[in-house]
Each structure stands twice: as structure tokens, then as C-alpha cells.
N, C-alpha and C positions, 0 to 999 in steps of 0.2 A: 503493499499500499504506499510507504514510503516512497518509492521510486516511480509509483503513479503520479503521486501528488507534486514530487519533483520534477517529473518530465518537462510540463510547459514550462517552467523556468529555465531548464537546460537550454529548450529547444529557443526562447528568446535569446540568452546569451550567446547560443550560436548564431542566431541570426543578427545580432548585434551590427554585424557591419552591411547588412540590408537597410539599416535604420538611415544610414546615410543616403541611400537612395530615394527615400521619400522626400528629402531635402532636394535630392539630385532632379528629381520628377519635377518638382515646382520651378526649378531653374529651367528646365528644357519647356514646360508649359509656359512659363511667362515669355519669354522670349520667343517662341514658337507665335504666339499672340501677337508680339510686339511686331513680327516681320509681317504677319498678316493685315495688322489692322493699322501700320502705319500706311500701308496702301489703301484699304476700304476706308479709313478714315477722312484722307486726304481729299480722296475721289467723290467722297460724300459731301465735303465742304466745296468742291467745286460746282456740284451738279446745277445749283440756281443760277449760275453763271456762265457755265460751259455748254449745257443743253438747253436752251432756251426756246426753242421752237415748238410753240405749243404748250411751253413749260413743262417740257417732257422730263427735266430733272427732278424738279419737285413732286411731280405727279408721282413718277417711279419712284421714289423714295416714300410717298405715302402709300402705294401698293406694297412696297417692300415691307413696311411694318402692318399695313393690315393684314399681309400674308405671314408675317412673323407672329401675330396677336392669334390668329386663328390655328397655327401651327402649334403654338404652345399649349393648346389644348391636351394633343395626345404627345407631344415631344417627350414627357415622363417615360409612356408606354415605350415609344422606340428606343429610347435610352438605356432602359432596363432589360430590352430584348436583345438589342447589339452589346452592351457591355459600352462604359464612358470612353475606354480609349478608342474604338470601334466609331463611337458616335462621333467624338473629335473631327475622326479623320474624315467621317462622310459630311461633317458641317462645312469643313475646308473647300469642300468643291463648289459650293454656291458662291462665297465669295470671288473664288476663281473665276467662274463662268461670267459674274457682274464686272469684274473688271475689264475680261476680253470683250463684252459688250458695248463696253465704251469706247472699243479702238473703232467700232461701225455704230455708232449711237442712231438710233430709229425705234419707232414704235414696235419694230417686228423684232428687235433684238433687247431693248430695255425692259419692256413689260414682262416676257417670259422670266429674262434672268431674275429681275424683281421679286417675281412671286417663286420662283424657287430658291431664291436666296432668303424669303423668310421663312420656308419650311427648315433649308439649312441653318439658318442661324439660331432659331430656336432649340436645332438637335444640337448644335455646337455649344450653347450656352449654358444649358442644362446638361451636359458632358462635363463641361469646365467645373461647374459647381459641385456637381457630384463627386468628380475625380479629385478636385482639392480638397473638400471634407475627408473624403476617405485616405487620403494621404496625410491629412493632419491628424487624424486619429489613430492611425498605424505609428507615427512618430510619437505620439503622447504616448500610447500604451508601451511601444518597444523602449521609449526613455523614462518612462513613468515620469511625466510632466503633466501639467494641467492642460488640459483640453483647451480650455478655452483660450490660454494664452499662446499656445501652438495655431490654434486656429486663426487667431488675430494675427501672429506673427505670418504665417501662410498667406493669408488676404493681403496683408500689407505690402510684402514682397511681389505678390503677383498685380495687385492694381497700383501699384508705384510704376513697375516696370512698363505695365500694360499703359498707363496714362501718358509717358512719354513718345508714345505713337504720334499724339498731336505734334511734339516738337520735331521728330525726324520728320515725319511725313511731310508736313508744312516748310520745312526748310529745303527738303528735296523738291517739293513743288516751286518754291520760289526760284530753285537753283536752274531747274530743268524749263522753266516757262518765262525765263527772264528775259527783258527787254521787250516787252509786249509781245509773247509768241502763244498767251494764252489761246487766244482765237485760229492759230495757225495749225494745220495739219500735222506738220513734221514735230512741231513742238509737243503736241497731246499724244502723238503716235509712241514719240520717246518714251513720254511719263507714264503713258499705261504699260508700254513695254517693260520697264523697269519695276512697275508693280507688279506684273505677271511674275518676273523673275523672285522678286522679294517674298512673294505669296507661296510660290512654288519650293523656295528653300523653308519658310516657314512648315509648310505640310511634309517635308522632307525629314525636319527637326522633329515633329511631334511623332513621326513612326516609329521614335526610340523611346518613346515613353514605356514604362513599366506596367503591363497589364494589372489591374487591381480589382476586377471584380470577382467573383466566384462563379464556377462554370455552372450553368444550369443542368439540372439532370435531363435525362430522356423525358420524362413524364412531364415535366413543367415545359421543356422546349415543345411538346407536342401538344400541350393545352394551350400555349401561346398564340397557336395558329389558329384556333377559333374564335371566329367572329364575336359570339358571344362573350367568352373570356376577354377580349379586346374592350368591349364594353363596360363590362365591370370594373377592369384596370382602368378605362377613362375615367368612372364613377369614383373608384377608390382614390386614385391621384390627384383628382382635379377638383371635383365636386366636394368631395369628403373634408380636404383640408379648409374649406370654406364653412365649414360646420364648428370649426374650431374658433372660439373668441379671439383666442392669441392672433390668429391670422388675420381675422378681421380687422383687429386694431392695428395691423402692421401693413394691410394693403395701402390705407393711404398714402402713406411715407414711401410705398414703391413707387405709387402713382405719381408722386410727385418728384420723385426722382428720375421719371423718365422725362416729365415734363420740363425740369430746368435742362436736361440734357439737350431737348427739341429745341429749346429758348435759344439756347446758345448757337446750335446749328443754322437755325431759321431765321430768329428775331433780331439777335444781338449784334452779328456781324453786319447785318443789311442795315440797321436803323443806328448804331453806337459807333462801330470802328470805321464803316466806310466811309461814310461823311467827313470823319476828320483824319482818317489815316490814307483813305482811298483804297482803290481795289488791292493796289499790291500790300498794303497793311493788314488786310484780312490774315494772312498767313503769319505774320508777325505775330498779330494779337493771340491767336491760336496757339503758336508755339508757346508764348507766356503763361496761357490756360494751362498748355500741358506739363509745363515745367512745375508750375506750384500744384496742380493736380498729381502730380508723381509725389514730389516732395510731401506733401500732405497725407497720402495714403501710406507711405512707407512709416511717418512717424506715428499716425493713427492706428495703423497696425501694431507698431512696438507698443504702444501705450494699451491696446485692448487685452483684456484679461477675464471680464466678464461683465454683468447687466451693468453695474454701476459704471463702469468705464466706458461702455456705449454710450450710456446716458447722458454722461458729461460729455462726450465728443459729439454726439449728434445734436444736443443742445446748443453749444458751441458752434457748430457750422450751420445750424438752422438760424440762429441769431445772425450771423453774417450776411446770409442771403436775404434775410427779410430786411437787414439794412439797406443792401443793396438796392432791393427793388422798390423799397420807399424812396431811395433817391433816384431811380431810375424813373418813377411817376412823374417828378419835378424836374428830368434831366433836359438841359439845353446845349446843344452842340458848342463847346467854347472854342476859342481861337488860342493861336500862339502855343506855347508849351504845355498848356494844361490841355490843349486838344489832343496830344499826344500822351500825355500823363492818363489822363483819365480814364481813356477805353483801355488802356494796358493794366491799370490798377483793378476795373473793377474785372478785366479777364483773369487775373491773380486771387482776387477774392473769389471769384464764381469757381476757379479751378479748388482751389480751397475746399468750398461746398462740396463738391461734387467728388472731391476726395474721400472725405469724411462719409457722403453718404455711401458711396459705393464698397468701402471697407467694410463698415460697421452694418447695413443691412447684410452683406453676404455673412458676417459672423453671427449677427443675431440670429438667421435662420437655422444656421448650422449648429448653435447651440441650443435652440429652443424646439429642433423638429428632426431628432436624431434617426427615428425610424421609418422615414419616406424622404430620402435627399432628392431623389429624381423628382417626385410630385411636389416638394418644397419649391426647389429651383425653378420649376416650370412656373409654379406661381408668380415668381420674380419675374421670371422674362414676359408672362402674360400680361401684368399690369404695367410693367415698364415701356412694351412695345405699344399696347393701346394706347397708352397716354403721349407717346411720342408720335403715333399715328394722327390723332386727336388735333396736335399742334400742325402738323404739316397741312393737315386740311382744312382747319379752320383759318391759319394765317392770312390766306387770301381774302377773307370775307369779315374779320374782325379789326378793330384797331389795334394800335400798339398799347395804347392806355389800357383797352380793355383787356388785353392779354396780360398785360403786368397785372392789372387788380385780380385777374383769373388767378394767376401764379401766387400772388401774395396771400389769397383766401385760402388757397389748397394748401400752402405752406402751413398756415396758422392752424388749419383744421388735422393735418397730419401731424403736426407736433404735438397738439392737446392728444389726440388719439393714441401714439406713442407715450405719451407722459402717464395716461390712465391706464396702460397696459403695464408700465413698471411699476404704479403703485400696486397693481392686484398682483402681479408676479412677487414683489416684496412682501407684502400683506401675506400671500399664501407660504411663501417661504418661513416666514417668523412664526404663522401658524402651525407648522409643521416642525418646528424646533422649540416649541414651549411645552 
């Protein structure tokens, strides 16, 4: 009996060298996403100015995020069936096809590519959240570390490296489209060819990830082929989480995280950066946004250890964005040095807010919903992509002031719901330990 009891400890010690692979996999995952999204992020920023015929660029993004929203409904089932690593590899194909479509942009290439990318993106991001959380838990178990701390550190590293895609991608765009070549065929062809190369390298790098999912049994594999079982899985991983009061109180903050990202892409650059810095200054402002997003993601991840730290960090980021939204409601385009400083300052603070939300939301969901990672991260991408789609479709029809007021109300309500959740969780924790 003693031998049986000691065997698991011996196995863990023997596998001690493998614990380094958990960190190694996060390094690989982070750099692969950087290579993929430095291309996609820059391409997304260019859509409203590059593909202007019939608003093709903006409409294609609206279609993309609508497809993303619908696909998030069943993404968890697909990821559970494929395994998170295979889901990650499948997800990259949509981004590759979208960039390829930009080489010959038309309604016949961009719309199908956007529809498929919405599906692939849902699979990719649910796979990412599942894979990262699985790696963090393995690291915590093998090293006997606090799970929340490891989840925070891994999320901090991932989102910090990921956020630099705005810096690298926009600087690359500025370099390759310099001297006014944005509208030229040769300039854009070269740019998107380089982007395809970057995405191919990112996909190749992702192939080196260690498979983390348990193999399904033959019985499970056979049952997964049933349409009925698919519907049951869909209900379990999409509808059931919404019956949990904790998830319902987090959903407003998830939705706001999507709203604030889309606002930067669709409204901030158009109304606040371009009038002061010109078309060429958009890339510079987005690069500043990316730098502060990355720094804040890394710092927030390092300070994350549990619910209390998440509460403090989220509240701080929310108050920063609240202040910026109030400022923008009364903003007038300045001249001189302030005309350069203000847009860059706003971009920096907005990057801090985004870094806070992305790291802390992922860490919070990983800590609270341990038994259904695929379904949990499907909820995250479902509500984020839905709110992003809303901004892209609404922006042509409502005023900037109305959009800012909508953002401010959404932020206040989502923060209130989040703080109410924290109070409920702390009260439940105290009751269990009295």
C-alpha cells in the first residue's frame, strides 16, 4: 500500500523536467499568436481606408464578427472533439485565407473569407483559452504552486506578447506603405505577401505545441458523431453556463471588453487620431496603444493571484477608461503640440485598459469555471464578438456622441455587475469558513 501511495509522487518527480514544457508551450503559443495577429491586426486596421469600394472593408468586418458570434455557439463542441492543439491549427487557416483574399479584394473573395474566418476565429480562441488554462494547471500541480498565481502569470505573458502585434504590425505597415503607397497595387501586394509569410511561420511554430488533451475513448468518439449528442453538448456548453449567476454577472464586462476594442478600431482612429495626426499617424497611435497594452498585460498578470487582486486591477482599469470616455465626450481637436500629445496619451491609456480587461477576464473565468473550459471560453468569445459586430454595424448610423455615451453606460453597468459578483463570492467564502 505504501508503494501505491507513493507512486504518484514519484511519477510527478520523474516528470519534473516536463514542467518546463508547460512554460515552453506558453512561449510557443504566445509567439505563434504574435506572428499571426501582427498580420491580421494590421490588415483589420487598414480595412476602412484600403477597401473603400461600397464600404467593402467595414462590411466584411461586420460579417466576420457576426460569423464569429454564431460560430462561438458550437465552438466548444468542436474544440472538445478536436482537442485544443488541433483546434488551434484549424483556427489559423481562416486568418491565412482572409489575408490571401486581401491580395484580390472583392465581394466574391472578402465575404466568403470573412464568413470562414468567423468560424475559424471562434475555434482558435476557445482553443487558446482551453490550452493556456490546461498548461497553467499542470504547472501549478507539478510545481505545487498556487493555481491562481500561475494562471495570472501565464495570461500575463500571453497577452503581453500578443498585444505587441499592434506595435510590430503597424510599424511594418508604415515601412512597407511609406511614401503614400497605401493605394498602390505594388505596395499592398508586398504588404499582404509579407503578412502571409508571417502567418505561415506562426502556424508552423504552433505545430510544435505539446498535445495536452486526454484521448477520447472509442465510445466517446462514436457518441460524438450523433447529431443528438451534438445538441446535448451544445446545450451543456452554451446554454447551461448562462444559468449560472456568476457567468451572468460577468457577461456585461465581457461584452464591454469587445465594445472598447471595436471602438478603438472603428471610431477612435477615425475621429480622434486622423484629424490630428493624419492618415500616416494612425499606425503610430496604434503602435503606442499596443506597447502600453503589452506592458500593462505583463504587469497585471504578475500581480494576479486571486479574486482580490483581480478586483483591484479591473476596477483601476475601468476607472481609467471611464475618465477617458468622459474626456472624449467633451473633446475638441487641439492644435500644435497638444494635437500630437493628446491622441497618443489617449491611445496609451486605452491600451492600459485593454490589457487589464483581457488578462483579468481570462484569469477570472479560468479560476471560477474549472470543469468546462471549452464552454467557458466559448462564452467569452461569443459575447465579445457579438459586441464588436454591434459597433461595426452601428457606427455608420449613430453619432460619435451617442457611441461614447453608450460605451460609458455599458462600462458603469458592467463594473457594477462585476463588483456585485465579487461581494457575493466573498460572502459565500466567508460563510464557508465560519
